[in-house]
C-alpha positions in Angstrom: 18.3 1.3 2.9 17.8 -1.9 0.9 21.3 -2.9 -0.3 20.9 -6.3 -2.0 18.3 -8.9 -2.9 19.1 -12.6 -3.5 16.5 -15.0 -5.0 17.8 -18.5 -4.5 16.1 -21.6 -5.9 17.4 -25.0 -4.8 20.7 -23.4 -3.8 21.1 -21.8 -7.2 21.1 -18.0 -7.5 18.1 -17.1 -9.7 18.3 -13.3 -9.3 20.5 -10.7 -7.7 19.9 -7.0 -7.1 22.3 -4.4 -5.8 21.4 -0.8 -5.1 25.0 0.2 -5.9 25.2 -1.4 -9.3 22.9 -2.5 -12.1 25.1 -5.4 -13.3 23.9 -9.0 -13.5 24.8 -11.9 -11.2 28.6 -11.7 -10.9 31.0 -14.0 -9.2 30.8 -12.1 -5.9 27.0 -12.3 -5.9 27.1 -16.1 -6.6 29.6 -16.6 -3.8 27.5 -14.5 -1.4 24.4 -16.4 -2.2 26.1 -19.7 -1.6 27.3 -18.5 1.8 23.8 -17.2 2.7 22.2 -20.5 1.7 24.8 -22.5 3.7 24.0 -20.4 6.8 20.3 -21.2 6.5 21.0 -24.9 5.8 23.2 -25.1 8.9 20.4 -23.6 11.0 17.8 -25.9 9.6 19.8 -29.2 9.7 22.3 -28.8 12.5 20.2 -26.6 14.9 16.7 -27.9 13.9 15.5 -24.3 13.5 14.7 -22.1 10.5 16.8 -19.0 10.2 14.7 -15.9 9.9 17.3 -13.1 10.2 20.7 -12.2 11.5 22.8 -9.1 11.6 26.3 -7.9 11.5 27.7 -4.6 12.8 26.7 -2.8 9.6 24.0 -5.0 7.9 20.8 -6.8 8.6 19.9 -10.0 6.7 16.2 -11.1 6.3 15.1 -14.5 5.0 11.7 -15.2 3.6 10.7 -18.6 2.0 8.0 -18.8 -0.7 5.2 -21.2 0.5 5.3 -24.6 -1.1 8.4 -23.8 -2.9 12.2 -24.2 -2.8 12.6 -20.5 -3.5 14.2 -18.3 -0.7 14.3 -14.5 -0.8 17.1 -12.9 1.1 17.2 -9.1 1.7 20.3 -7.3 2.9 19.6 -4.0 4.6 21.6 -1.2 6.2 21.7 -1.9 9.9 20.0 1.4 10.6 17.0 0.5 8.5 13.9 0.0 10.7 13.1 -3.7 11.0 9.4 -3.0 10.4 10.1 -1.3 7.1 12.5 -4.0 6.1 9.9 -6.7 6.6 7.2 -4.7 4.7 9.7 -4.2 1.9 10.4 -7.9 1.7 6.7 -8.7 1.5 6.3 -6.2 -1.4 9.2 -7.7 -3.2 7.8 -11.2 -2.8 4.6 -10.0 -4.4 6.6 -8.9 -7.4 8.3 -12.3 -7.8 5.0 -14.1 -7.4 3.7 -12.3 -10.5 6.7 -13.5 -12.6 6.7 -17.2 -13.6 10.0 -19.0 -13.3 11.7 -20.2 -16.5 10.0 -23.4 -17.8 13.2 -25.3 -17.7 14.9 -25.7 -14.3 18.3 -24.0 -14.1 17.6 -21.4 -16.8 17.6 -17.7 -16.0 15.2 -15.0 -16.8 16.0 -12.8 -19.8 18.0 -9.6 -19.3 14.8 -7.6 -20.1 12.8 -9.3 -17.4 15.6 -8.9 -14.9 16.0 -5.2 -15.7 12.2 -4.6 -15.1 12.5 -6.4 -11.8 15.5 -4.2 -10.8 13.6 -1.0 -11.7 10.7 -2.1 -9.4 13.1 -2.9 -6.6 14.8 0.4 -6.9 11.4 2.1 -6.6 10.7 0.1 -3.5 14.0 1.1 -2.1 13.1 4.8 -2.6 9.6 4.3 -1.3 10.7 2.7 2.0 14.1 4.2 2.7 14.6 7.6 1.0 12.4 10.6 1.8 14.8 12.8 -0.1 14.2 11.1 -3.4 10.4 10.7 -2.9 9.8 14.4 -3.6 11.3 14.1 -7.0 9.2 10.9 -7.6 6.0 12.8 -6.8 7.0 15.7 -9.1 8.1 13.4 -11.9 4.8 11.4 -11.7 2.5 14.4 -11.8 4.2 17.4 -13.5 3.2 16.2 -17.0 -0.4 15.4 -16.0 -3.2 18.0 -16.4 -5.9 15.9 -14.6 -4.4 15.9 -11.1 -4.1 19.4 -9.6 -3.3 18.3 -6.0 -1.5 15.4 -4.4 0.6 14.8 -1.3 2.6 12.0 0.4 2.8 11.4 4.2 5.1 9.3 6.4 2.6 7.2 8.5 5.2 6.6 11.2 5.6 10.3 12.1 2.4 11.6 10.4 4.6 14.2 8.7 4.4 15.5 5.1 7.1 14.1 2.8 6.1 15.8 -0.4 3.3 17.8 -2.0 2.3 18.8 -5.6 -0.3 21.4 -6.5 -1.2 23.4 -9.5 -1.5 26.3 -8.8 0.7 26.1 -5.7 -1.7 27.8 -3.2 -4.1 24.9 -3.8 -2.2 22.9 -1.2 -2.8 23.7 2.4 -1.2 22.0 5.4 -4.7 21.7 7.0 -5.5 19.1 4.2 -2.8 16.8 5.7 -4.4 17.2 9.2 -7.9 16.5 7.8 -6.7 13.4 5.9 -5.0 12.0 9.0 -8.2 12.3 10.9 -10.0 10.3 8.1 -7.1 7.8 8.2 -7.2 7.3 11.9 -11.0 7.2 12.2 -11.2 4.6 9.3 -8.7 2.4 11.1 -10.7 2.7 14.4 -13.9 1.9 12.5 -12.3 -1.2 11.0 -11.1 -2.4 14.4 -14.5 -1.8 15.9 -16.1 -3.9 13.2 -13.7 -6.7 13.9 -11.8 -6.3 10.7 -8.1 -7.0 11.3 -6.8 -6.1 7.8 -5.8 -2.4 7.2 -7.5 -0.5 4.4 -5.7 -0.5 1.0 -7.3 2.6 -0.5 -10.3 4.9 0.0 -12.3 6.9 -2.5 -14.4 10.0 -1.8 -16.6 11.3 -4.6 -19.2 14.0 -5.4 -20.9 14.4 -8.7 -18.0 16.1 -10.4 -14.9 15.4 -8.2 -13.0 12.5 -6.8 -10.3 12.2 -4.1 -8.3 8.9 -3.6 -6.0 7.9 -0.8 -3.8 4.9 -0.7 -2.3 3.1 2.4 1.1 1.7 1.5 2.1 0.9 5.0 4.9 3.3 5.5 3.5 5.8 3.0 0.1 7.4 2.7 -0.8 9.2 -0.5 -3.7 11.5 -1.4 -4.6 12.6 -4.9 -7.4 14.9 -6.1 -8.7 15.0 -9.7 -9.9 17.9 -11.7 -13.6 18.3 -12.5 -15.2 15.3 -14.1 -11.9 13.3 -14.2 -12.6 9.5 -14.0 -11.9 8.1 -10.5 -9.6 5.5 -12.2 -7.3 8.3 -13.2 -7.1 9.7 -9.7 -6.5 6.2 -8.3 -3.7 5.7 -10.8 -2.0 8.9 -9.6 -2.4 8.0 -5.9 -1.0 4.5 -6.3 1.8 5.7 -8.5 3.3 7.8 -5.8 2.5 5.4 -2.9 3.3 1.9 -4.3 6.0 0.5 -6.4 3.5 -0.3 -9.1 0.0 0.8 -10.2 -2.5 -1.7 -9.0 -5.6 -3.0 -10.7 -8.8 -2.1 -8.9 -12.5 -2.5 -9.0 -14.5 0.5 -7.8 -18.0 -1.0 -8.5 -19.5 -4.1 -6.9 -21.5 -6.7 -8.9 -25.2 -6.0 -9.1 -25.7 -9.5 -7.6 -23.7 -8.7 -4.5 -25.7 -7.9 -1.4 -24.2 -6.2 1.7 -23.5 -8.5 4.7 -24.6 -5.6 6.9 -26.4 -2.3 6.6 -27.1 0.7 8.9 -29.0 3.9 8.4 -27.8 6.6 10.7 -29.6 9.9 11.4 -27.9 13.3 11.4 -27.2 12.8 15.1 -25.5 9.5 14.6 -28.3 7.4 16.0 -29.3 4.1 14.3 -32.5 4.4 12.3 -32.4 1.1 10.5 -30.2 -2.0 10.9 -30.2 -5.2 8.8 -28.0 -8.1 8.1 -25.0 -8.6 10.2 -25.2 -7.7 13.9 -22.7 -4.9 14.3 -20.7 -4.5 17.5 -22.0 -2.1 20.1 -21.0 1.5 19.6 -19.7 0.8 16.1 -22.2 3.3 14.8 -20.4 6.0 16.8 -17.2 5.4 14.9 -19.0 5.2 11.6 -20.7 8.5 12.3 -17.3 10.1 13.3 -15.7 8.7 10.1 -18.5 10.3 8.0 -18.0 13.7 9.6 -14.2 13.5 9.0 -14.7 12.5 5.4 -17.1 15.4 4.9 -14.6 17.9 6.4 -11.6 16.6 4.4 -13.5 16.5 1.1 -14.9 20.0 1.5 -11.5 21.4 2.3 -9.9 19.9 -0.8 -12.7 20.3 -3.4 -15.1 22.9 -1.7 -17.9 20.4 -2.4 -19.9 18.1 -0.1 -19.2 14.4 -0.7 -21.9 12.0 -1.8 -20.1 8.6 -1.7 -17.3 7.1 0.3 -15.7 3.7 -0.5 -12.9 1.9 1.3 -11.4 -1.5 0.6 -9.2 -3.6 2.9 -6.1 -5.5 2.0 -5.8 -9.2 1.6 -7.5 -12.0 -0.4 -10.7 -11.9 1.7 -11.1 -8.1 1.2 -14.0 -6.3 2.7 -15.4 -3.0 1.5 -17.2 -0.2 3.4 -19.6 2.2 1.8 -20.9 5.5 3.0 -23.6 7.4 1.2 -25.2 10.7 2.1 -29.0 10.7 1.8 -31.8 13.1 2.8 -32.3 11.0 5.9 -28.7 10.8 7.0 -25.9 8.4 6.4 -26.3 5.0 4.8 -23.6 2.5 5.7 -23.0 -0.9 4.0 -20.4 -3.6 4.4 -19.5 -6.2 1.7 -17.4 -9.3 1.8 -15.7 -9.8 -1.6 
């Protein structure tokens, strides 16, 4: 569980969040921030080492400094919280603060409205990373008023177990859909690794002429959403991100007409390479691409009862790469783009 967040700028408390209260920076928070800053200063100046984290019997403290800045983010977690999730949560929280400019005059605070919006996002992150019990209600609240999303589910990537599902009508959801998606998830990861791409995928889109299915990879959480007939893919993406991330992300589903693939393969029905152009792909990568295409076909048919025509996946990071699969009369067309 995320218990507290301190944002400290030049030893001054800029922002404080507590999961147990919604109040602003009180005296206790100010004193705590001073103590936490002093510990890091001691480590830096007296021990010539930068403090990354420390723990007590009941709490785990994680420090993260913003690049080229005096700002330091300190997260306080329950000692039982997995360190992997704590670090992922801190990175997400840093992304939130990067999007919010500091007050123009040094020493001034954000307005109460800005702080409340930040606290709402942090509370959502807390639920997303550390509370499976509350995630079911998050999924239901996000989708129960919508008529364009008949099916969605949320998976814990650590245990590959179902956290929550939504379907209208209820029989539309089947546990086999979770299994089929996990096959797509794992085969996509293996394909990226085989292609020499270190970054994990951020989201994937599978489409036919009338239907779209979107899955998002939030690290700890994996979400899948399916749209009703002829619902725009942007709507389906919005639903998937809303239950997977702390905020809806902006996205581009189409590439510029000027962009050319850095590599292209045409695979026959048996998975053999018919045409290869552009980048030289690693040996046996076509085997993983063919397996991915088969798993995509199986998952999409199980959810929509339709064959897919187009698959699109985008990786995380600033130098994102995208993978395209298209079904043709000759087999499978694969393209890779560098954005």
